[in-house]
C-alpha positions in Angstrom: 3.5 -22.1 17.3 5.4 -18.7 17.0 4.1 -16.1 14.6 5.8 -16.5 11.2 6.5 -12.7 11.2 8.9 -13.3 14.1 10.7 -16.2 12.4 13.7 -14.1 11.1 16.4 -12.9 13.5 16.3 -9.2 14.1 19.7 -8.6 15.9 21.8 -8.7 12.7 22.6 -5.7 10.5 20.2 -5.0 7.7 20.9 -6.8 4.5 21.9 -4.6 1.5 21.7 -7.0 -1.5 22.1 -6.2 -5.2 22.1 -8.2 -8.4 23.1 -7.0 -11.9 22.5 -9.2 -14.9 23.3 -8.7 -18.6 22.0 -10.8 -21.6 23.1 -10.7 -25.2 22.0 -12.5 -28.4 25.0 -14.6 -29.6 24.2 -15.9 -33.1 20.6 -16.8 -32.1 21.3 -17.9 -28.6 20.5 -15.6 -25.7 23.4 -15.8 -23.2 23.9 -14.6 -19.7 27.1 -12.7 -20.1 27.1 -10.3 -17.2 26.5 -11.3 -13.6 27.5 -9.3 -10.5 26.0 -9.6 -7.0 26.5 -8.1 -3.5 24.9 -9.8 -0.5 22.3 -12.5 -0.4 20.9 -12.3 -3.9 21.8 -14.8 -6.6 20.9 -16.1 -10.0 21.0 -19.8 -10.9 22.6 -20.9 -14.1 21.1 -20.0 -17.5 18.4 -22.5 -18.5 17.0 -23.3 -22.0 13.8 -25.3 -21.5 12.2 -24.2 -24.8 14.8 -22.9 -27.3 18.4 -21.5 -27.2 17.0 -18.1 -28.3 15.1 -17.8 -24.9 17.2 -17.7 -21.8 15.4 -18.6 -18.5 17.0 -17.4 -15.2 15.8 -18.0 -11.6 16.6 -15.3 -9.1 17.2 -16.6 -5.6 17.1 -14.7 -2.3 18.7 -17.3 0.1 17.4 -15.9 3.4 13.9 -16.7 2.2 12.3 -13.5 3.5 12.9 -9.8 4.0 12.6 -7.9 7.3 12.5 -4.2 8.1 15.5 -2.3 6.8 16.6 -4.9 4.2 17.1 -3.5 0.7 17.1 -5.5 -2.6 18.3 -3.9 -5.8 17.9 -5.9 -9.1 19.1 -4.5 -12.5 18.8 -6.4 -15.8 20.0 -5.3 -19.2 18.7 -7.2 -22.3 20.7 -6.7 -25.5 19.3 -6.3 -29.0 17.3 -9.3 -30.2 17.8 -11.3 -27.0 14.9 -13.0 -25.2 14.9 -13.4 -21.4 12.5 -15.0 -19.0 13.0 -14.4 -15.2 11.1 -16.0 -12.3 11.7 -17.0 -8.7 11.7 -20.4 -7.0 8.9 -19.5 -4.6 6.9 -16.8 -2.9 8.7 -13.7 -1.7 8.0 -13.0 2.0 8.1 -9.6 3.6 8.1 -9.7 7.4 7.3 -7.1 10.1 9.0 -3.8 9.9 10.7 -3.7 13.3 10.7 0.1 12.9 12.4 0.1 9.5 11.2 0.2 5.9 12.1 -2.7 3.6 12.8 -1.8 0.0 13.0 -3.5 -3.4 14.1 -1.7 -6.6 13.8 -3.5 -10.0 15.3 -1.8 -13.0 15.0 -3.5 -16.4 16.5 -2.1 -19.6 15.4 -3.9 -22.9 17.0 -3.1 -26.2 15.2 -3.0 -29.6 14.0 -6.3 -30.9 14.4 -7.9 -27.5 11.9 -9.3 -25.0 11.8 -9.4 -21.2 9.4 -11.6 -19.3 9.5 -10.7 -15.6 7.2 -13.3 -14.0 8.1 -13.9 -10.3 5.9 -16.0 -8.1 3.6 -14.3 -5.5 4.6 -11.8 -2.9 3.3 -12.3 0.7 3.1 -9.3 3.1 3.0 -10.3 6.7 1.3 -8.2 9.4 3.2 -5.1 10.4 5.3 -5.1 7.2 6.4 -1.7 6.0 7.5 -2.1 2.3 8.4 0.1 -0.7 8.5 -1.6 -4.1 9.8 0.4 -7.1 10.1 -0.8 -10.7 11.4 1.1 -13.6 11.2 -0.5 -17.1 13.1 1.1 -20.0 12.2 -0.1 -23.5 13.9 0.8 -26.8 12.4 0.6 -30.2 10.0 -2.4 -30.6 11.1 -4.2 -27.3 8.4 -6.2 -25.6 7.8 -6.5 -21.9 5.7 -8.9 -19.8 5.5 -8.2 -16.0 3.4 -9.9 -13.4 2.7 -9.1 -9.7 0.6 -11.3 -7.4 0.4 -9.5 -4.1 -1.0 -11.4 -1.0 -1.9 -9.4 2.0 -1.5 -11.9 4.9 -1.9 -15.7 4.5 -5.6 -16.5 4.7 -5.0 -20.2 4.5 -3.1 -19.9 7.8 -5.6 -17.5 9.3 -3.1 -14.6 9.1 -4.4 -11.2 8.2 -2.8 -7.9 7.1 -4.4 -5.4 9.4 -1.3 -3.3 10.3 1.5 -2.1 8.1 2.1 -0.1 4.9 2.8 -1.2 1.4 3.8 1.4 -1.2 4.3 0.4 -4.9 5.5 2.6 -7.8 6.0 1.4 -11.4 7.0 3.1 -14.6 7.5 2.1 -18.2 9.4 4.3 -20.7 9.8 3.7 -24.4 12.6 5.6 -26.2 12.6 8.1 -23.3 8.8 8.7 -23.3 6.8 7.8 -20.3 4.0 5.4 -21.4 2.9 4.0 -18.0 3.1 5.2 -14.4 1.2 3.8 -11.5 1.6 4.1 -7.8 -0.5 2.9 -4.8 -0.3 2.8 -1.0 -2.1 0.3 1.1 -2.4 0.7 4.8 -3.3 -2.4 6.7 -5.6 -0.4 9.0 -6.8 1.9 6.3 -10.0 2.2 4.2 -8.2 1.0 1.1 -8.3 -2.6 2.2 -12.1 -2.6 2.2 -13.1 0.2 -0.2 -14.6 -0.7 -3.6 -12.0 1.7 -5.0 -9.2 -0.3 -3.3 -9.0 -4.0 -2.5 -12.8 -4.3 -1.8 -12.1 -6.6 1.2 -10.0 -9.1 -0.9 -6.6 -10.3 0.1 -5.0 -11.1 -3.2 -4.3 -8.6 -6.0 -2.8 -9.7 -9.3 -1.7 -7.7 -12.3 -0.2 -8.7 -15.6 1.2 -5.7 -17.5 2.2 -6.1 -21.1 4.0 -3.5 -23.2 4.4 -4.2 -26.9 2.3 -4.2 -30.1 -1.4 -3.9 -29.7 -3.6 -7.0 -30.1 -6.6 -6.9 -32.4 -10.1 -6.3 -31.1 -11.0 -9.9 -32.0 -8.0 -11.2 -30.0 -9.0 -9.0 -27.1 -12.6 -10.3 -27.1 -11.3 -13.9 -27.2 -9.0 -13.2 -24.2 -11.9 -11.8 -22.2 -14.0 -14.8 -23.0 -11.2 -17.2 -22.2 -10.5 -15.7 -18.7 -14.1 -14.9 -17.8 -15.5 -12.4 -15.4 -12.8 -12.9 -12.7 -10.5 -10.6 -14.5 -10.6 -7.0 -15.9 -8.7 -6.4 -19.1 -7.8 -3.0 -20.5 -5.8 -2.1 -23.7 -4.4 1.4 -24.0 -2.5 1.8 -27.2 0.6 -0.4 -26.6 -0.1 -1.2 -23.0 -2.4 -4.1 -22.0 -3.4 -4.7 -18.3 -5.0 -7.8 -16.8 -6.2 -7.5 -13.2 -7.7 -9.8 -10.7 -8.9 -9.6 -7.1 -9.7 -12.6 -4.9 -8.8 -14.4 -1.7 -6.8 -17.1 -3.4 -3.2 -16.9 -4.6 -3.7 -20.2 -6.5 -6.6 -18.8 -8.5 -4.7 -15.6 -9.2 -1.7 -17.6 -10.4 -3.8 -19.8 -12.6 -5.5 -16.8 -14.2 -2.3 -14.8 -14.8 -0.7 -17.9 -16.3 -3.6 -18.4 -18.7 -3.4 -14.8 -19.7 0.3 -15.0 -20.4 -0.2 -18.3 -22.3 -2.8 -16.6 -24.5 -0.8 -13.4 -25.1 2.7 -14.7 -25.6 2.1 -16.2 -29.0 0.4 -13.0 -30.1 3.2 -10.7 -29.1 6.3 -12.8 -29.3 5.3 -15.4 -31.9 6.0 -18.4 -29.6 4.0 -20.7 -27.4 4.2 -20.3 -23.6 6.4 -23.0 -22.0 5.5 -23.2 -18.3 8.7 -23.4 -16.2 9.1 -26.5 -14.1 9.9 -24.3 -11.1 6.3 -23.1 -11.0 5.1 -26.7 -10.4 7.4 -27.5 -7.5 
C-alpha cells in the first residue's frame, strides 16, 4: 500500500485558497451575510441546530489535504451581538513538503457583545510536512472567543510517525488593540522537542482549548479540574483560560476538549453546549 503522504498529486501548481465570511445579528438571528472565496475553500450553508441566535458554519477544503506550497487564508468577521460556531467536517491533513512550506492563516474579528467558537476537528501532520500555522484573533469590548487545536504528529493507529519535518505555530489574541495572548512554537520531527519533557514528552497528540472572555470563579475552576481529571492542565490568567492535554490518542483528546467546552460554554455564554452532528459522523 502506498504511503499516504504520497497520495496527493505533486505536478500541479500550488493551491492558493482563501475564504472570507461575515456574520451579523439580524433582529436576534445571526446570519451569514458575507461570503467570498478563491480556490478550493468553501463554507456550507448556515445551520441553526440550537437556536436562530447561533449560526453554525462548516468550512470545507474539497481536496482533503494540503501539500507543500499550498496556502489557505481564512478571515471571519462577527458583527455586534452575533454568535458564530465554526467547525470542519473531518481532520485536516498536511502532507509532505516536497521542498515547499504549506501555510494557513486564520484571522477572526469579533465585535462587542458577540461570540466566536472556532472548533475545527483535529489536524494531522504526515512525515516530512513543513507547515506554518498563524492565527490572529481580534476582540472588541466584551466579545468572547473559544478556540481549539488538536494536533496529531503522524497517525499512530496506522503505524505512521512524525520523525522528519517542521511545524511552526503562532497565535495572538488582542482585545481593543491590546495584546492579551501570544504564543509560538516550533516542532522538528527529528528534534529534541518531540521527546523533551518541556516539549511533547514523547506524546503524539497535543490539544489546547483557549478561551478569552470573562473569568470564571475559583469554585467553577476547581469543579472543572475535578471534572476533567489529571489528564489535562488548566490555567486561568485574568480573562484567558487555557486547557491543555498530551497523549497518544486523538479520540481521548477530542473527548476531553469537548467536555471542557461543554462545561465552560454555559459559564461564559449562558447557553448549553449543543454537539454538532458533524462531530459524530
